[in-house]
N, C-alpha and C positions, 0 to 999 in steps of 0.2 A: 658481274659476269658469272654465270653459272659454270661449274666445272665441266659439265657436258658440252658446253658451247665454246670451249677454249680452242684456239687454232692449233693445228698440229703440223709437223713436217717430218720427213724421214732423216735419220742420222746418216751422215756421209760414210761412216765406217760399217756399222752393223745393219743398216737399212731398216731398223725398227722405227716406228713412228713415236715421237715424243711430243708432249704438250707444252704449251706456253707456260712460263713461270713469271711471277711478279718481278723477280730480280732481272728478267730479260726484257722488261717493259720498254726500255730505250734502245735496245740493240737486237731485237728479235730477228731482224733481217740478216744480221751477221752471225747468228748462232748456227753452227753446223753439226755439232756433236751432242749426243744425248747425255753424255757423262764425261767425267775426267778420264776414265779408263779408255773410252773411245778416242778422245783427243790425243792421249799418249800413244795409243796403238797406231794412229795415223802418222804421228811424228816418227815413230820407230820404223814404220813401213817406208817412209821417204828416205830415212837414213840407210836402210838395207838396200834400197834401189841404187843409191849413190855408191855404195861399197862394191856392189856386183859389177 
């Protein structure tokens, strides 16, 4: 598969589009975040909502 033909999807937090990676081969449907930073940001956002 060529790099230009990789599937993409938007990140749930920052809404930037990110590309498929080989390590996501089996779980691409479950991937929601482009990075660890966005994953943590979403977790922190949920925590803040519960506190308020």
